[in-house]
N, CA, C and O atoms as a GROMACS GRO file, in nm:
protein
  544
    1MET      N    1  -0.674  -0.574  -2.239
    1MET     CA    2  -0.768  -0.582  -2.129
    1MET      C    3  -0.849  -0.452  -2.126
    1MET      O    4  -0.794  -0.343  -2.145
    2LYS      N    5  -0.978  -0.465  -2.103
    2LYS     CA    6  -1.066  -0.350  -2.100
    2LYS      C    7  -1.043  -0.266  -1.975
    2LYS      O    8  -0.998  -0.316  -1.871
    3MET      N    9  -1.075  -0.136  -1.987
    3MET     CA   10  -1.056  -0.044  -1.875
    3MET      C   11  -1.137  -0.086  -1.752
    3MET      O   12  -1.090  -0.070  -1.639
    4LYS      N   13  -1.257  -0.141  -1.772
    4LYS     CA   14  -1.338  -0.183  -1.656
    4LYS      C   15  -1.265  -0.292  -1.577
    4LYS      O   16  -1.284  -0.303  -1.455
    5HIS      N   17  -1.184  -0.373  -1.643
    5HIS     CA   18  -1.106  -0.474  -1.573
    5HIS      C   19  -0.984  -0.412  -1.507
    5HIS      O   20  -0.944  -0.454  -1.398
    6LYS      N   21  -0.923  -0.313  -1.571
    6LYS     CA   22  -0.805  -0.248  -1.514
    6LYS      C   23  -0.840  -0.176  -1.383
    6LYS      O   24  -0.756  -0.166  -1.293
    7ILE      N   25  -0.963  -0.126  -1.373
    7ILE     CA   26  -1.007  -0.056  -1.252
    7ILE      C   27  -0.991  -0.146  -1.130
    7ILE      O   28  -0.958  -0.097  -1.022
    8ILE      N   29  -1.012  -0.275  -1.146
    8ILE     CA   30  -0.999  -0.370  -1.035
    8ILE      C   31  -0.857  -0.368  -0.978
    8ILE      O   32  -0.837  -0.388  -0.858
    9PHE      N   33  -0.760  -0.343  -1.065
    9PHE     CA   34  -0.620  -0.340  -1.020
    9PHE      C   35  -0.576  -0.201  -0.974
    9PHE      O   36  -0.478  -0.189  -0.901
   10ILE      N   37  -0.646  -0.099  -1.017
   10ILE     CA   38  -0.611   0.039  -0.981
   10ILE      C   39  -0.679   0.080  -0.850
   10ILE      O   40  -0.617   0.145  -0.766
   11LEU      N   41  -0.805   0.042  -0.834
   11LEU     CA   42  -0.887   0.088  -0.722
   11LEU      C   43  -0.828   0.061  -0.583
   11LEU      O   44  -0.832   0.151  -0.499
   12PRO      N   45  -0.774  -0.058  -0.555
   12PRO     CA   46  -0.718  -0.078  -0.420
   12PRO      C   47  -0.608   0.023  -0.384
   12PRO      O   48  -0.602   0.070  -0.270
   13ALA      N   49  -0.521   0.056  -0.478
   13ALA     CA   50  -0.414   0.153  -0.450
   13ALA      C   51  -0.471   0.293  -0.429
   13ALA      O   52  -0.424   0.367  -0.343
   14VAL      N   53  -0.571   0.328  -0.507
   14VAL     CA   54  -0.634   0.460  -0.491
   14VAL      C   55  -0.704   0.469  -0.356
   14VAL      O   56  -0.689   0.567  -0.284
   15ILE      N   57  -0.780   0.366  -0.322
   15ILE     CA   58  -0.851   0.364  -0.193
   15ILE      C   59  -0.751   0.365  -0.078
   15ILE      O   60  -0.770   0.438   0.020
   16GLY      N   61  -0.645   0.285  -0.088
   16GLY     CA   62  -0.543   0.282   0.017
   16GLY      C   63  -0.477   0.417   0.036
   16GLY      O   64  -0.456   0.461   0.150
   17THR      N   65  -0.444   0.483  -0.074
   17THR     CA   66  -0.382   0.616  -0.066
   17THR      C   67  -0.476   0.714   0.002
   17THR      O   68  -0.435   0.790   0.089
   18LEU      N   69  -0.604   0.712  -0.038
   18LEU     CA   70  -0.701   0.804   0.021
   18LEU      C   71  -0.723   0.776   0.170
   18LEU      O   72  -0.731   0.869   0.250
   19LEU      N   73  -0.733   0.649   0.207
   19LEU     CA   74  -0.755   0.615   0.349
   19LEU      C   75  -0.637   0.659   0.435
   19LEU      O   76  -0.657   0.714   0.543
   20ILE      N   77  -0.516   0.635   0.388
   20ILE     CA   78  -0.399   0.679   0.464
   20ILE      C   79  -0.400   0.831   0.479
   20ILE      O   80  -0.373   0.883   0.586
   21PHE      N   81  -0.432   0.901   0.370
   21PHE     CA   82  -0.437   1.047   0.375
   21PHE      C   83  -0.545   1.094   0.472
   21PHE      O   84  -0.520   1.185   0.552
   22ILE      N   85  -0.663   1.034   0.467
   22ILE     CA   86  -0.774   1.075   0.555
   22ILE      C   87  -0.737   1.055   0.701
   22ILE      O   88  -0.759   1.144   0.783
   23PHE      N   89  -0.680   0.938   0.736
   23PHE     CA   90  -0.642   0.915   0.875
   23PHE      C   91  -0.528   1.007   0.918
   23PHE      O   92  -0.524   1.052   1.032
   24SER      N   93  -0.435   1.035   0.828
   24SER     CA   94  -0.324   1.124   0.860
   24SER      C   95  -0.369   1.268   0.877
   24SER      O   96  -0.302   1.347   0.944
   25ASN      N   97  -0.479   1.302   0.817
   25ASN     CA   98  -0.528   1.439   0.818
   25ASN      C   99  -0.610   1.470   0.944
   25ASN      O  100  -0.657   1.582   0.961
   26GLN      N  101  -0.628   1.373   1.030
   26GLN     CA  102  -0.707   1.392   1.152
   26GLN      C  103  -0.617   1.422   1.271
   26GLN      O  104  -0.511   1.361   1.287
   27SER      N  105  -0.661   1.515   1.353
   27SER     CA  106  -0.584   1.550   1.473
   27SER      C  107  -0.573   1.432   1.569
   27SER      O  108  -0.468   1.412   1.631
   28LYS      N  109  -0.680   1.357   1.580
   28LYS     CA  110  -0.679   1.240   1.668
   28LYS      C  111  -0.751   1.126   1.595
   28LYS      O  112  -0.872   1.110   1.608
   29PRO      N  113  -0.674   1.047   1.519
   29PRO     CA  114  -0.739   0.938   1.446
   29PRO      C  115  -0.796   0.833   1.541
   29PRO      O  116  -0.744   0.815   1.651
   30PRO      N  117  -0.902   0.766   1.500
   30PRO     CA  118  -0.973   0.672   1.589
   30PRO      C  119  -0.902   0.536   1.600
   30PRO      O  120  -0.951   0.435   1.550
   31PHE      N  121  -0.786   0.535   1.667
   31PHE     CA  122  -0.714   0.409   1.686
   31PHE      C  123  -0.760   0.341   1.814
   31PHE      O  124  -0.796   0.407   1.911
   32ILE      N  125  -0.757   0.212   1.812
   32ILE     CA  126  -0.791   0.133   1.930
   32ILE      C  127  -0.664   0.122   2.015
   32ILE      O  128  -0.556   0.092   1.963
   33ASP      N  129  -0.678   0.146   2.144
   33ASP     CA  130  -0.563   0.132   2.234
   33ASP      C  131  -0.550  -0.015   2.272
   33ASP      O  132  -0.636  -0.071   2.340
   34LEU      N  133  -0.442  -0.077   2.226
   34LEU     CA  134  -0.419  -0.218   2.254
   34LEU      C  135  -0.342  -0.240   2.386
   34LEU      O  136  -0.315  -0.354   2.425
   35GLY      N  137  -0.308  -0.130   2.452
   35GLY     CA  138  -0.248  -0.139   2.584
   35GLY      C  139  -0.098  -0.156   2.588
   35GLY      O  140  -0.044  -0.199   2.690
   36PHE      N  141  -0.030  -0.125   2.480
   36PHE     CA  142   0.117  -0.127   2.486
   36PHE      C  143   0.171   0.002   2.427
   36PHE      O  144   0.102   0.073   2.353
   37LYS      N  145   0.297   0.030   2.460
   37LYS     CA  146   0.355   0.162   2.433
   37LYS      C  147   0.351   0.204   2.286
   37LYS      O  148   0.309   0.315   2.256
   38TRP      N  149   0.392   0.118   2.197
   38TRP     CA  150   0.402   0.157   2.056
   38TRP      C  151   0.285   0.103   1.974
   38TRP      O  152   0.301   0.057   1.861
   39ASN      N  153   0.170   0.109   2.034
   39ASN     CA  154   0.045   0.065   1.973
   39ASN      C  155   0.028   0.122   1.831
   39ASN      O  156  -0.011   0.050   1.739
   40ASP      N  157   0.057   0.252   1.814
   40ASP     CA  158   0.036   0.316   1.685
   40ASP      C  159   0.130   0.263   1.576
   40ASP      O  160   0.097   0.267   1.458
   41LYS      N  161   0.246   0.213   1.618
   41LYS     CA  162   0.341   0.158   1.519
   41LYS      C  163   0.284   0.032   1.453
   41LYS      O  164   0.307   0.007   1.335
   42LEU      N  165   0.210  -0.045   1.530
   42LEU     CA  166   0.144  -0.163   1.475
   42LEU      C  167   0.043  -0.123   1.369
   42LEU      O  168   0.032  -0.188   1.264
   43PHE      N  169  -0.033  -0.015   1.395
   43PHE     CA  170  -0.130   0.032   1.296
   43PHE      C  171  -0.060   0.082   1.170
   43PHE      O  172  -0.108   0.059   1.059
   44HIS      N  173   0.052   0.151   1.187
   44HIS     CA  174   0.131   0.194   1.070
   44HIS      C  175   0.176   0.072   0.990
   44HIS      O  176   0.161   0.069   0.868
   45LEU      N  177   0.230  -0.026   1.058
   45LEU     CA  178   0.278  -0.146   0.991
   45LEU      C  179   0.166  -0.216   0.914
   45LEU      O  180   0.184  -0.253   0.798
   46LEU      N  181   0.052  -0.234   0.977
   46LEU     CA  182  -0.061  -0.302   0.913
   46LEU      C  183  -0.117  -0.222   0.796
   46LEU      O  184  -0.150  -0.278   0.692
   47ALA      N  185  -0.126  -0.090   0.813
   47ALA     CA  186  -0.178  -0.005   0.705
   47ALA      C  187  -0.087  -0.012   0.583
   47ALA      O  188  -0.134  -0.023   0.470
   48TYR      N  189   0.043  -0.006   0.606
   48TYR     CA  190   0.136  -0.008   0.494
   48TYR      C  191   0.158  -0.148   0.439
   48TYR      O  192   0.198  -0.164   0.324
   49PHE      N  193   0.131  -0.250   0.518
   49PHE     CA  194   0.129  -0.387   0.466
   49PHE      C  195   0.017  -0.397   0.361
   49PHE      O  196   0.039  -0.445   0.250
   50ALA      N  197  -0.102  -0.352   0.400
   50ALA     CA  198  -0.215  -0.353   0.306
   50ALA      C  199  -0.187  -0.263   0.186
   50ALA      O  200  -0.222  -0.297   0.073
   51TYR      N  201  -0.123  -0.149   0.210
   51TYR     CA  202  -0.090  -0.058   0.100
   51TYR      C  203   0.009  -0.125   0.005
   51TYR      O  204  -0.003  -0.110  -0.117
   52GLY      N  205   0.106  -0.196   0.058
   52GLY     CA  206   0.201  -0.269  -0.026
   52GLY      C  207   0.131  -0.372  -0.112
   52GLY      O  208   0.165  -0.388  -0.229
   53LEU      N  209   0.032  -0.442  -0.056
   53LEU     CA  210  -0.046  -0.538  -0.134
   53LEU      C  211  -0.119  -0.468  -0.248
   53LEU      O  212  -0.127  -0.519  -0.360
   54SER      N  213  -0.172  -0.349  -0.219
   54SER     CA  214  -0.243  -0.275  -0.323
   54SER      C  215  -0.147  -0.230  -0.434
   54SER      O  216  -0.186  -0.224  -0.551
   55LEU      N  217  -0.024  -0.199  -0.398
   55LEU     CA  218   0.076  -0.161  -0.499
   55LEU      C  219   0.114  -0.281  -0.585
   55LEU      O  220   0.139  -0.266  -0.705
   56ILE      N  221   0.119  -0.399  -0.525
   56ILE     CA  222   0.146  -0.521  -0.602
   56ILE      C  223   0.035  -0.542  -0.705
   56ILE      O  224   0.063  -0.570  -0.821
   57PHE      N  225  -0.090  -0.528  -0.662
   57PHE     CA  226  -0.203  -0.540  -0.754
   57PHE      C  227  -0.192  -0.438  -0.866
   57PHE      O  228  -0.211  -0.470  -0.983
   58PHE      N  229  -0.162  -0.314  -0.829
   58PHE     CA  230  -0.152  -0.208  -0.928
   58PHE      C  231  -0.045  -0.239  -1.033
   58PHE      O  232  -0.072  -0.231  -1.153
   59LEU      N  233   0.074  -0.273  -0.989
   59LEU     CA  234   0.184  -0.296  -1.084
   59LEU      C  235   0.158  -0.414  -1.175
   59LEU      O  236   0.166  -0.401  -1.297
   60PHE      N  237   0.128  -0.529  -1.117
   60PHE     CA  238   0.112  -0.649  -1.199
   60PHE      C  239  -0.018  -0.649  -1.279
   60PHE      O  240  -0.029  -0.715  -1.382
   61GLY      N  241  -0.117  -0.574  -1.231
   61GLY     CA  242  -0.242  -0.567  -1.303
   61GLY      C  243  -0.241  -0.472  -1.421
   61GLY      O  244  -0.322  -0.486  -1.512
   62ASN      N  245  -0.148  -0.376  -1.420
   62ASN     CA  246  -0.149  -0.273  -1.523
   62ASN      C  247  -0.030  -0.273  -1.617
   62ASN      O  248  -0.034  -0.208  -1.722
   63PHE      N  249   0.075  -0.342  -1.582
   63PHE     CA  250   0.194  -0.340  -1.665
   63PHE      C  251   0.230  -0.482  -1.708
   63PHE      O  252   0.241  -0.572  -1.625
   64GLU      N  253   0.247  -0.499  -1.835
   64GLU     CA  254   0.282  -0.630  -1.890
   64GLU      C  255   0.432  -0.654  -1.875
   64GLU      O  256   0.513  -0.562  -1.887
   65ASN      N  257   0.467  -0.776  -1.850
   65ASN     CA  258   0.607  -0.820  -1.848
   65ASN      C  259   0.696  -0.744  -1.749
   65ASN      O  260   0.815  -0.727  -1.774
   66ILE      N  261   0.639  -0.700  -1.639
   66ILE     CA  262   0.722  -0.634  -1.538
   66ILE      C  263   0.799  -0.743  -1.463
   66ILE      O  264   0.741  -0.843  -1.421
   67ARG      N  265   0.926  -0.723  -1.446
   67ARG     CA  266   1.008  -0.820  -1.376
   67ARG      C  267   0.984  -0.809  -1.226
   67ARG      O  268   0.965  -0.700  -1.173
   68ILE      N  269   0.984  -0.923  -1.160
   68ILE     CA  270   0.958  -0.925  -1.016
   68ILE      C  271   1.062  -0.842  -0.942
   68ILE      O  272   1.027  -0.770  -0.849
   69LYS      N  273   1.188  -0.852  -0.981
   69LYS     CA  274   1.294  -0.774  -0.915
   69LYS      C  275   1.265  -0.624  -0.926
   69LYS      O  276   1.281  -0.550  -0.829
   70ASN      N  277   1.223  -0.581  -1.044
   70ASN     CA  278   1.191  -0.439  -1.063
   70ASN      C  279   1.068  -0.400  -0.982
   70ASN      O  280   1.063  -0.291  -0.925
   71ALA      N  281   0.968  -0.488  -0.978
   71ALA     CA  282   0.847  -0.460  -0.901
   71ALA      C  283   0.881  -0.440  -0.753
   71ALA      O  284   0.828  -0.350  -0.689
   72ILE      N  285   0.969  -0.523  -0.700
   72ILE     CA  286   1.010  -0.510  -0.561
   72ILE      C  287   1.074  -0.374  -0.537
   72ILE      O  288   1.043  -0.306  -0.439
   73ILE      N  289   1.163  -0.334  -0.626
   73ILE     CA  290   1.231  -0.204  -0.612
   73ILE      C  291   1.129  -0.090  -0.619
   73ILE      O  292   1.133   0.001  -0.536
   74TYR      N  293   1.038  -0.095  -0.718
   74TYR     CA  294   0.938   0.011  -0.732
   74TYR      C  295   0.849   0.021  -0.609
   74TYR      O  296   0.821   0.130  -0.560
   75ILE      N  297   0.804  -0.093  -0.559
   75ILE     CA  298   0.715  -0.095  -0.443
   75ILE      C  299   0.786  -0.041  -0.320
   75ILE      O  300   0.729   0.038  -0.245
   76LEU      N  301   0.910  -0.085  -0.298
   76LEU     CA  302   0.986  -0.036  -0.182
   76LEU      C  303   1.010   0.115  -0.189
   76LEU      O  304   0.991   0.186  -0.091
   77ILE      N  305   1.052   0.162  -0.306
   77ILE     CA  306   1.081   0.305  -0.320
   77ILE      C  307   0.954   0.387  -0.308
   77ILE      O  308   0.949   0.484  -0.232
   78PHE      N  309   0.849   0.349  -0.382
   78PHE     CA  310   0.725   0.426  -0.377
   78PHE      C  311   0.665   0.423  -0.236
   78PHE      O  312   0.622   0.526  -0.185
   79GLY      N  313   0.663   0.304  -0.174
   79GLY     CA  314   0.607   0.294  -0.039
   79GLY      C  315   0.684   0.377   0.062
   79GLY      O  316   0.623   0.442   0.148
   80ALA      N  317   0.816   0.376   0.053
   80ALA     CA  318   0.899   0.455   0.146
   80ALA      C  319   0.877   0.605   0.126
   80ALA      O  320   0.867   0.680   0.222
   81ILE      N  321   0.871   0.647   0.000
   81ILE     CA  322   0.850   0.789  -0.029
   81ILE      C  323   0.710   0.832   0.014
   81ILE      O  324   0.693   0.941   0.070
   82PHE      N  325   0.610   0.748  -0.012
   82PHE     CA  326   0.475   0.783   0.030
   82PHE      C  327   0.467   0.789   0.183
   82PHE      O  328   0.403   0.878   0.238
   83GLY      N  329   0.532   0.694   0.253
   83GLY     CA  330   0.535   0.696   0.399
   83GLY      C  331   0.601   0.822   0.452
   83GLY      O  332   0.555   0.882   0.549
   84LEU      N  333   0.710   0.863   0.388
   84LEU     CA  334   0.779   0.986   0.429
   84LEU      C  335   0.690   1.107   0.406
   84LEU      O  336   0.681   1.195   0.491
   85SER      N  337   0.624   1.112   0.290
   85SER     CA  338   0.533   1.225   0.263
   85SER      C  339   0.418   1.226   0.362
   85SER      O  340   0.369   1.333   0.399
   86ASP      N  341   0.373   1.108   0.405
   86ASP     CA  342   0.267   1.098   0.504
   86ASP      C  343   0.313   1.156   0.637
   86ASP      O  344   0.237   1.227   0.704
   87GLU      N  345   0.435   1.126   0.676
   87GLU     CA  346   0.488   1.181   0.802
   87GLU      C  347   0.503   1.332   0.794
   87GLU      O  348   0.472   1.403   0.890
   88ILE      N  349   0.549   1.382   0.681
   88ILE     CA  350   0.561   1.527   0.663
   88ILE      C  351   0.423   1.591   0.669
   88ILE      O  352   0.405   1.695   0.732
   89HIS      N  353   0.326   1.528   0.604
   89HIS     CA  354   0.188   1.576   0.607
   89HIS      C  355   0.135   1.581   0.751
   89HIS      O  356   0.073   1.679   0.791
   90GLN      N  357   0.162   1.475   0.828
   90GLN     CA  358   0.115   1.471   0.967
   90GLN      C  359   0.176   1.582   1.051
   90GLN      O  360   0.112   1.633   1.143
   91SER      N  361   0.300   1.621   1.020
   91SER     CA  362   0.367   1.726   1.098
   91SER      C  363   0.296   1.860   1.083
   91SER      O  364   0.318   1.950   1.165
   92MET      N  365   0.212   1.876   0.981
   92MET     CA  366   0.140   2.001   0.958
   92MET      C  367  -0.001   1.999   1.016
   92MET      O  368  -0.074   2.098   1.007
   93ILE      N  369  -0.040   1.887   1.074
   93ILE     CA  370  -0.175   1.872   1.130
   93ILE      C  371  -0.168   1.901   1.281
   93ILE      O  372  -0.087   1.840   1.351
   94PRO      N  373  -0.251   1.993   1.331
   94PRO     CA  374  -0.251   2.022   1.475
   94PRO      C  375  -0.276   1.895   1.557
   94PRO      O  376  -0.368   1.818   1.527
   95GLY      N  377  -0.194   1.874   1.658
   95GLY     CA  378  -0.206   1.756   1.744
   95GLY      C  379  -0.132   1.634   1.693
   95GLY      O  380  -0.128   1.531   1.761
   96ARG      N  381  -0.072   1.643   1.575
   96ARG     CA  382   0.004   1.532   1.517
   96ARG      C  383   0.149   1.573   1.503
   96ARG      O  384   0.182   1.692   1.508
   97ASP      N  385   0.233   1.476   1.486
   97ASP     CA  386   0.374   1.505   1.459
   97ASP      C  387   0.432   1.395   1.371
   97ASP      O  388   0.371   1.290   1.351
   98ALA      N  389   0.549   1.423   1.319
   98ALA     CA  390   0.619   1.325   1.235
   98ALA      C  391   0.716   1.248   1.325
   98ALA      O  392   0.786   1.308   1.406
   99GLU      N  393   0.718   1.117   1.310
   99GLU     CA  394   0.808   1.033   1.388
   99GLU      C  395   0.885   0.939   1.296
   99GLU      O  396   0.828   0.877   1.207
  100VAL      N  397   1.014   0.930   1.321
  100VAL     CA  398   1.098   0.841   1.241
  100VAL      C  399   1.050   0.697   1.255
  100VAL      O  400   1.048   0.622   1.157
  101PHE      N  401   1.012   0.657   1.377
  101PHE     CA  402   0.970   0.518   1.398
  101PHE      C  403   0.836   0.486   1.330
  101PHE      O  404   0.810   0.370   1.298
  102ASP      N  405   0.752   0.588   1.310
  102ASP     CA  406   0.631   0.566   1.230
  102ASP      C  407   0.671   0.532   1.086
  102ASP      O  408   0.617   0.440   1.026
  103TRP      N  409   0.767   0.608   1.033
  103TRP     CA  410   0.814   0.583   0.897
  103TRP      C  411   0.880   0.446   0.887
  103TRP      O  412   0.863   0.376   0.787
  104VAL      N  413   0.956   0.408   0.989
  104VAL     CA  414   1.018   0.274   0.990
  104VAL      C  415   0.909   0.167   0.987
  104VAL      O  416   0.920   0.068   0.914
  105ALA      N  417   0.804   0.186   1.066
  105ALA     CA  418   0.692   0.090   1.066
  105ALA      C  419   0.624   0.087   0.929
  105ALA      O  420   0.584  -0.020   0.883
  106ASP      N  421   0.610   0.202   0.865
  106ASP     CA  422   0.553   0.207   0.730
  106ASP      C  423   0.638   0.123   0.634
  106ASP      O  424   0.586   0.041   0.558
  107CYS      N  425   0.768   0.145   0.638
  107CYS     CA  426   0.860   0.074   0.549
  107CYS      C  427   0.860  -0.076   0.577
  107CYS      O  428   0.869  -0.157   0.485
  108LEU      N  429   0.851  -0.113   0.705
  108LEU     CA  430   0.843  -0.256   0.739
  108LEU      C  431   0.714  -0.318   0.685
  108LEU      O  432   0.715  -0.430   0.636
  109GLY      N  433   0.604  -0.246   0.695
  109GLY     CA  434   0.478  -0.295   0.642
  109GLY      C  435   0.487  -0.320   0.492
  109GLY      O  436   0.442  -0.423   0.442
  110ILE      N  437   0.545  -0.224   0.420
  110ILE     CA  438   0.565  -0.240   0.275
  110ILE      C  439   0.653  -0.363   0.249
  110ILE      O  440   0.622  -0.445   0.163
  111THR      N  441   0.761  -0.375   0.323
  111THR     CA  442   0.855  -0.486   0.305
  111THR      C  443   0.787  -0.620   0.333
  111THR      O  444   0.804  -0.715   0.256
  112PHE      N  445   0.709  -0.629   0.440
  112PHE     CA  446   0.640  -0.754   0.473
  112PHE      C  447   0.538  -0.792   0.366
  112PHE      O  448   0.514  -0.911   0.342
  113SER      N  449   0.477  -0.693   0.302
  113SER     CA  450   0.380  -0.724   0.196
  113SER      C  451   0.446  -0.798   0.080
  113SER      O  452   0.380  -0.873   0.008
  114LEU      N  453   0.575  -0.776   0.062
  114LEU     CA  454   0.647  -0.841  -0.048
  114LEU      C  455   0.657  -0.992  -0.029
  114LEU      O  456   0.688  -1.065  -0.124
  115ALA      N  457   0.632  -1.040   0.093
  115ALA     CA  458   0.632  -1.185   0.117
  115ALA      C  459   0.519  -1.252   0.039
  115ALA      O  460   0.525  -1.372   0.011
  116LEU      N  461   0.416  -1.176   0.004
  116LEU     CA  462   0.303  -1.230  -0.072
  116LEU      C  463   0.311  -1.197  -0.220
  116LEU      O  464   0.217  -1.223  -0.295
  117LEU      N  465   0.422  -1.141  -0.263
  117LEU     CA  466   0.436  -1.099  -0.402
  117LEU      C  467   0.420  -1.214  -0.500
  117LEU      O  468   0.346  -1.203  -0.597
  118SER      N  469   0.487  -1.324  -0.476
  118SER     CA  470   0.483  -1.436  -0.569
  118SER      C  471   0.343  -1.497  -0.582
  118SER      O  472   0.296  -1.515  -0.694
  119PRO      N  473   0.274  -1.529  -0.470
  119PRO     CA  474   0.139  -1.584  -0.488
  119PRO      C  475   0.042  -1.482  -0.548
  119PRO      O  476  -0.048  -1.519  -0.624
  120LEU      N  477   0.059  -1.354  -0.514
  120LEU     CA  478  -0.028  -1.252  -0.574
  120LEU      C  479  -0.001  -1.237  -0.723
  120LEU      O  480  -0.094  -1.217  -0.801
  121TYR      N  481   0.125  -1.247  -0.762
  121TYR     CA  482   0.161  -1.241  -0.904
  121TYR      C  483   0.089  -1.351  -0.981
  121TYR      O  484   0.033  -1.327  -1.088
  122LYS      N  485   0.090  -1.471  -0.927
  122LYS     CA  486   0.022  -1.584  -0.991
  122LYS      C  487  -0.129  -1.561  -0.998
  122LYS      O  488  -0.192  -1.586  -1.101
  123PHE      N  489  -0.186  -1.514  -0.888
  123PHE     CA  490  -0.329  -1.487  -0.883
  123PHE      C  491  -0.368  -1.380  -0.984
  123PHE      O  492  -0.466  -1.396  -1.057
  124ILE      N  493  -0.293  -1.271  -0.988
  124ILE     CA  494  -0.321  -1.160  -1.079
  124ILE      C  495  -0.307  -1.205  -1.224
  124ILE      O  496  -0.388  -1.168  -1.309
  125SER      N  497  -0.205  -1.286  -1.252
  125SER     CA  498  -0.186  -1.337  -1.389
  125SER      C  499  -0.306  -1.420  -1.434
  125SER      O  500  -0.352  -1.405  -1.547
  126LYS      N  501  -0.356  -1.506  -1.345
  126LYS     CA  502  -0.475  -1.586  -1.379
  126LYS      C  503  -0.598  -1.497  -1.397
  126LYS      O  504  -0.677  -1.519  -1.489
  127LEU      N  505  -0.612  -1.399  -1.312
  127LEU     CA  506  -0.725  -1.308  -1.320
  127LEU      C  507  -0.722  -1.230  -1.452
  127LEU      O  508  -0.824  -1.218  -1.520
  128LYS      N  509  -0.605  -1.180  -1.488
  128LYS     CA  510  -0.591  -1.108  -1.614
  128LYS      C  511  -0.620  -1.200  -1.733
  128LYS      O  512  -0.685  -1.160  -1.829
  129PHE      N  513  -0.571  -1.322  -1.726
  129PHE     CA  514  -0.596  -1.420  -1.833
  129PHE      C  515  -0.746  -1.441  -1.850
  129PHE      O  516  -0.798  -1.442  -1.962
  130ASN      N  517  -0.817  -1.458  -1.738
  130ASN     CA  518  -0.962  -1.478  -1.743
  130ASN      C  519  -1.033  -1.355  -1.799
  130ASN      O  520  -1.128  -1.368  -1.876
  131PHE      N  521  -0.989  -1.236  -1.762
  131PHE     CA  522  -1.050  -1.114  -1.814
  131PHE      C  523  -1.031  -1.104  -1.964
  131PHE      O  524  -1.125  -1.072  -2.037
  132ILE      N  525  -0.910  -1.132  -2.010
  132ILE     CA  526  -0.880  -1.120  -2.153
  132ILE      C  527  -0.963  -1.221  -2.233
  132ILE      O  528  -1.016  -1.188  -2.339
  133HIS      N  529  -0.973  -1.342  -2.182
  133HIS     CA  530  -1.044  -1.445  -2.256
  133HIS      C  531  -1.196  -1.439  -2.241
  133HIS      O  532  -1.269  -1.496  -2.322
  134SER      N  533  -1.242  -1.372  -2.139
  134SER     CA  534  -1.388  -1.357  -2.124
  134SER      C  535  -1.438  -1.240  -2.209
  134SER      O  536  -1.558  -1.229  -2.236
  135SER      N  537  -1.346  -1.152  -2.250
  135SER     CA  538  -1.384  -1.035  -2.330
  135SER      C  539  -1.405  -1.070  -2.476
  135SER      O  540  -1.470  -0.995  -2.549
  136ASN      N  541  -1.352  -1.182  -2.519
  136ASN     CA  542  -1.363  -1.219  -2.660
  136ASN      C  543  -1.492  -1.285  -2.695
  136ASN      O  544  -1.514  -1.321  -2.811
   0.00000   0.00000   0.00000
């Protein structure tokens, strides 16, 4: 597969990583107040759900013959470590702090994204097949 096609599978993870870093680097990120106590935990969960989807794209789009069981382990470990590093990063930003429940919400978001692993695997496989056969 050509590099221009691989970018499609790499870019979502890069953009997701940068967006999480940018929002974490702000003293007061622009979150909408939904009117309940743990409003920010929902945003963590949703952000890491999307990030988990981007990791699924990255893994299946760039590595041949990766086993689904291994992909799940890699995504969970990488997502949890990235979430932890994000919390540590936030603890160094004035006006922000690190919270265990934020990290739990991050990990739950990554875990929930795995519910779409099988259909995304099929979609990515078809997309890669089309890229390979359109290049010839």
